[in-house]
N, C-alpha and C positions, 0 to 999 in steps of 0.2 A: 587565764586572766590574772593580772597582778593583784596582789592583796597586801595588806599591811604586814610587816614582818612579824613572824611568830617567834616566841622565845625558844631558844635552843634548849636541849636537855641539859640539866646541870652537870658540870664536870665532876667526875668521881674524885675520891681522895687521891692526891698526888698527881692528878692529871691536869694538863694545861688546856684550856679550851682553844680550839682552832679558829681564831678570830679572822684570819685571812680568808679561810673558806667561807665563813659566815658573811664577810663583806661581799664576796663574789655572788652569793645568793641574792643580795639586794632586797627588793621588795617582793620577791616571789615567796610563797609559802613553801615549807619543806616538801609538801606533796607536789606542788607545781615544779619545783626545782628537780625533784626525783624524776618526774615525767620528762623534763628536758634532758636529763642524763640518759634515760632510756632511748629517747629519740636520737641523741648523738651516738649511742652505741650501735643502733641500727644502721646509721650512716656508714660505719666502718666495719660492719659485719660482726660486731661483738654481741654477746647476749648476757646482759647483767640484769639482776632482779632488784634494781634500786627502788627503795620506797622512802617515805618520810622518816621511818625509824632509822634507816641507814644514814640519812642526811643528819639526823639528830646525833647519832653516835659519832660521826666525823666531827661535827661542830663541838661536841662535848670533849673531844680529845680521846675518846675511847678507842677509835681507830687511828693509830699513829702513822700508818703507812698503808695505802690501798694495795690489794692484790694486783697482779699484772693486768688482768682484764680491765679493772677500774682505772688503773694508771693510764692505759692506752686511751680510754674514753675521756678522762679529764684533760690529758694533754692534747687531745683532738679538740675539745671544747675551748681550750685556752692556749692557742698556738704561741710559742715563744716563752711560755711559763715552764718552770721546772717544778718538781714535786715540792721542793722547799718553798718556792714562791706561792704554792697553794696551801702552805701551812703544815705540810707533812714533814715527818722526820726522814732522814736518809734511810734507805732500806738496810744498808749495812749496819746502821745503829740499832735497828729493830731486830734484825736476825740474831738468833742465838740467845735472846733473853728468855728467862723462865716465863712460861705462859701462865698468866694469872687472870682468871675471870674471863668473861666473854669479850671478844675483840682482841685479846692478846695474840701475838703472832708466834708461830712456830718457826723452825729453822728454814722452812721452805717459803716463808713470807705469806702464808695464807692464814686467814683467821681461824681460831680454834673452833668456833661454832660453825664454820663452813667446811670442816674436814669431810672427807668422802662420806656422803650419805646419798641415797637416791634423790635425784633432782637437784643436787647442789651444783653451782656454777663453778667449773674448774677453769683456770686460765690455760689456754692453749693457743698456739700460733694459728693464724688464719689458714684455712685449708687451701693448698695451692691448686687443687683440682676443682675448685668451686665453679659451677657453671656460670659464666659471666652474664647470661641472660636472666638469671634468677638471683638477685642480690639481696641485700638486707631489707629492701622494701617489701618483700613478700613474707616477712616475719609477722605473726599475728600481733595486733595491738593489744594493749591491756584490756580494752573493752571486749575484744574477741575472747581472750583467755577467761575473763569473768563469765562470759556466756557459756563457754565449755564447762567451767566448774559448776555453774547453776544447772546445766543440762545433766551432769553426772548426779548431782545431789537431788534433783527434783523431777527430771524429765524422763529418766530411764534410758534403756539401750537405744531405742529408735532415735531419740532426740540427739544423743551424742553423735551417732553415725551421720545423722543429717547435718549437724553443725559442722562436722569436719569437711563437708563438701560445699557448704553454702558460700555464696559470694560475700565479700566484705560488707556490702550494703545490707544484706539480709541478716548478717550477724548482729546488727544493731537492734534487732527486734527485741521487745521485752521478753523476759524469761517465760512469762505465762503463755506467750504465743508459741514458744518452742516446746512446751511440755504439757500438751493436753493430757497425756497419760497420768500425770501426777494427780490431777483432780479426780480422774475416774477410778484409779486403782490404788492410790496411795504410793508411798515411796517404794521403789523396787529394790531388790538386793543390789548392793554396790558392786559385788563381784560380777553379778549378771550384767550390769551396765558396762563394766570394763570388757567383759567377754564379748558382748555384742558389738562393742566398738572395734575390737580386734577383728572380728569377722567382717564388719563393714569395710574396714580399711583394706583388708586382703582382697575383698571382692572388687573394690574400686581400683586398687593397684593393678589387678589382673587386666582390667578393662581399659584403664586410662593412663597407667604409668604413674610414676612417683612425683614428677615435677608438679608443683602447684598444690600438692596434698601434704607434703612433708611438714611444713611449719605449723599447719593447723593440727595435724596429728601430734606434733610435739607439744602443743598446748594441751591436748587431751591427756598426754602422758603426765604432764605436770599436775593436772587435776587428779589423776590416779595416785600419784605420789602423795598428794594432800590427803587422800583417803587412807593411804597406808599409815601416814603420820598420825591421823586421828585414831586409828586402831579399830578393830572389830570386837564385839563383846564375846563372841563364841569362837573357839579355836578353829573349828572346821571352816567357818566363814573367813577367818583371818588367813588360813592356809590357801583357800581358793582365791582370795583377793591378791595374795602374794604371787601366786602362779600366773594369774591373768595379767597382773601388772608387768610381770616379767615378759610375758608374750607380747604385751603392748610395747614394751621397750624394744623388743626384737623387731616388731613391725615398723616402729619409728626409725630404728637404726637401718632397716632395710630400705625405707623410703629415702633416707639420706644417702645410702650406698648407691641406689639406682639413679639418684639425681646428681651423682658426681661429687657429693660432699663426703669423701671418704674419711677425713679426719673427724667429722661430726658423727659418723656412724660408729666409730670405734668405741667411744665411751658408753653409747647406748648398749652395745653388745656386752661390754664389761659389766654394766649395771645389771643387765639381765642375768649374767652368770652369777653375780653376787646374790641376787634375789633367789635364784635357783638353789644356791647352797644354803641360804638362810631357811628356805622352805623345805629343804631336803627332797627336792623334786628332780629325779634323774632325767625324766623326759625333757623338762625345760632346760636342764644343763646340757644335754646332748644337742638340743636345738641351738643353744647359744654357741657351742663349739662348732657346729656346722656352719652357722653364719660367719663366725670369726674366721674360719678357714677360707671361706669364699672371699671375704673382704681382704684377707692377707694376700691371697692370690692376685686380686685385682690391684692391690696397692704395691705389687712387686716385692712381696716378702714370702718367697716360696717355702722356705724352711719353716716359717711360722704356720703357713697353710698346711703343711704336712703334719706338724706336731698337733695342731688343733684338731685336724680330722682324725688322727690316731687317738687323741684323748676322747673325742666324741664316740668313736667306735668302742673304746674301753667302757665308757659309761652305758652305751646303748646295747651292749651284748646281752643283757638280762631283760630287756624290755619287750622281747618277743616280736619285733618288727624287722623282717628281712629287708623291706624296702628302705627303712631308715638306715640300716647298715650299708645297703647298696649306695645310697646317696653319699654317705660319709666316705665310702671307698672311692667314689668318683671325685669327691673333693680332694682326697689325698692324691689321686692320679693327677689332678690339675697342678698341684705343687710339684710333683716329680717331673712333670712335663716342662715346667719353667726351669727346673734345675738340669734339664737335658739328660735325665736319667731314664733312658728308654726302657730298660729292663724293669725298673720299679714301677714305671708308669703302666707298662703292659700288664704287669701282675695285678696292680690295683684295678685297672679297667676290667680285667677278666673276673676278678672277685666281684666287682660291682654288677656285672652282667649276670653272673651266676646267682647272686643273691636276689637280683631283680626278678629272675625267672622263677623264684619260689612263689611268686604271686602275692597279691594283696592279703592282708590279715586284719582282723579286728583291732589288733594292737597298733596299727599304723597311725601315726599322729594326724590330727585333723589338718594341720598346716601343710602337709605334704600332698595335697590334692593336685598340685602342679606337676608332681614327679611321676610322669608316665614314660612311655617308650620314646616320645618325642624329646623330652628333656634329657634322657640318658644319651640319645644320639647327639643332641646338641652339646652336651658336656664332653663327649668323646671327640666331636669335631674340634672343640677348643684345644683339647690335648694334642690331637694330630697336627693342628696348625702350629702350636708352640714347638713341636718337634720338626716342623718343616715338611710334613707329609701332606702337601696341598691337595693332591688328588683324593687321597683317603678322607681328608678333612671335608672336602666339598661333597663327597658322597654321603657322609654322615649328616652334614648340615642340610643337604637336599631332603634326606629322609626325615629329619626333624621338622622341616617346614611342612612336608606332606602329611605327617602324622599329628601335627599340632591341632588341638581342640580350638575351634574358632572363638570360643569364649575368652581364651587367653590372648587377647589382641597384642599386648605388649610382648609376649613371648614369640608370637608370630613375627613381629617386627625384629626382635632380637635374633632369631635364627635365620631370618632372611638376610639380615646384616652380616651375620657370620658367614653365610653362603657367599655373599658378594665379596667379602674380604678373602675368603679361601680361593675363589675363582680368580680374583686379581692376583693373589700370590702365586697361583699356578700358571699365570699368563693368559687366561681366558678373559681378556679384557672386555670384549663386547658383551658376553653373557654376564660378566660381573657388573657392568654398567646397568644392564637391564634389571638385575636383582636389586641393585642399589636404588634405582628409580622406584621400584615397588616399595622399598622401605620408606622413601620420602612420601609416598601416597599414604602409608600407614601412620606416619607421624602427624598426619592431619587429625588422627583419632586419639593417639596416645602421646604423652610427653615423658620421654625418658632420656636424660642426658647421657646415660650409659650407651644407649643405642646411637644417639647423635655422635658420641665420641668414636664409636666404631665406624660410622659413615665417614667421619673426617679422616680416619686412618686409611680407609679404602680410597678416598679421594687422593690422598698423597701417593698411593701406589699407581693410580690411574692418570695422574696429571701429565705424565710424559707421553701419554697416548691420546692426546686431545685431537689428533688427526682422525681418529675413529669417530664417526658421527654420534653413535650411541654414548660414547664417553663424553664428548663435548656437551651433549644434551644434559647428561647427569651433572656434570661439573657446573654448568650454567644454572641449573635448577637449584643445586646446593648453595651456590653463591647467592641466588635470589632469596632463598629461605633464610639465609644468615643475615640479610640486611634488616636493620631495625625498622619497625613499622612507622 
C-alpha cells in the first residue's frame, strides 16, 4: 500500500544524496520499496536481502554503486536505465578507493560490511543447471522467513522441522500456533533446535527428495546464522551451535545439489567448511569435504572431486570411522573414473570396499545412515558407467536397487535410474525402458531434479529405439510428465 514519502537517512560528510533513486521510490515507504526490490529479485532468480535500511543508505549516498546482484535487480526493475541513470557512480570510479566506513567498496565492488560472513549474499551468475520447473517463485517470502525465525526462537525443534514442510498458506499462521512447546516448557536450547531441524530435513529428504524443500530449509539456515550472530553465553553452547549450523549448511547445500542447483550448493558447502574450521570440528570438516567432492564430480570438475575426497580422508583418519573413510574413498574413485584413470579408480574402489567391510562403529557420523551396501554398490555402478563398463555397472546398480532400504525412497529412484541408464548404455533397451518406467512411478512420491536429469539422459539414449514398444511407452510417459499442468 502506498504511503507518504518518508525522509531518507541524512547524507554523511562528503557524500551526495542519491536524488534520482529517491525520485524512483515515489510515494512508497522505504520498507515498501524494499519489498518491491525483493519481489523483482525473485522474478530473475536473484536472492537479495533488501530492507528499509539498505534503501536509506542508497538514498543517503552511502552506497555509491550496488554490488552485481543488486545491479541486476535494479536494471530489471527499470529497463533501459543505466546505473548512472539510477543515480549511482560508475563501478570503475568506485573500485580501488580506500574503504572508509560502512558501505565503502573494496576492489571487488562489494560492500565492506557484506564481506564473506555466514549468511551474506554474494553476487554469482545464475546457475545454468537450475531446474526450470522450480524457479524463483518457490523462494520463501519474507513472512515465511519470519515464521522460521520465530520458530527457532520460541517454538523449539519440532516447530522448525514442521515449518520447513508446511504449505505456504499454513506458514502464515501466528507464531503462537506454531510453538505450543514454548508455553509448556520455556525456550529450548538454540543448538538443540538447529540439531532437530537438521534431523528433520534429512528424514524428509530421504523420503520425498529435495525439490520443494530447498528454499524453506534455506530460510531456516538464515535463521540459524542469526543465532550465531547473536552469540551464546557459554562456550560449550556456542561450539555446539556452530557445529549444528555447519551441518544445517551442508543439508541445505545438499538440497540445492539434489534439486539441480549446483551453483547454489557450492557456497553452502564452503560456508560449512569455514564454520568447521572456526569451531575446530574435524568431523564437520570431513563431512564438508565429502559433500564438496560429490558436488565437484556432478559439476564436471573431477580433479577437484579427487582433491576434496583426499583432503577429507586426511582429516578423517583420526576419527575412528572406517565407514566414513570408505565413503570418502568411493568419492575419490568417482573423480578418477571421470578422469578415465582406471587404475586409480580401481584402487580407490578396492580401498572403499575393504574399509566398508570393517563394519559399523560407534564413531560413525549420524549423517551417514544412508551409507550401506546399497549405496556402495550404487557408487561403484556410477564409476563403472563413467569408465564405459556397462555390463559391470548394470550388475552393481541392480544390486543397489535390491539392497536399498525402502525408507530411502529417493535413493531407490536414484539407483533405479542408474540401472536404466546402464542398461541403455549396454544396448539392453527394452529392459532399460522398463526400469525407467519404474522411476517415473517413484517420482510420484519423490521430487529430485537429479533423478529427473538422469532419466532425461536415458531418454536420449533410447530415442533412436522408439520402434520397441516398451521404449515408446516410456518416452511418451516422460513427455507427458514434462508438460506443464
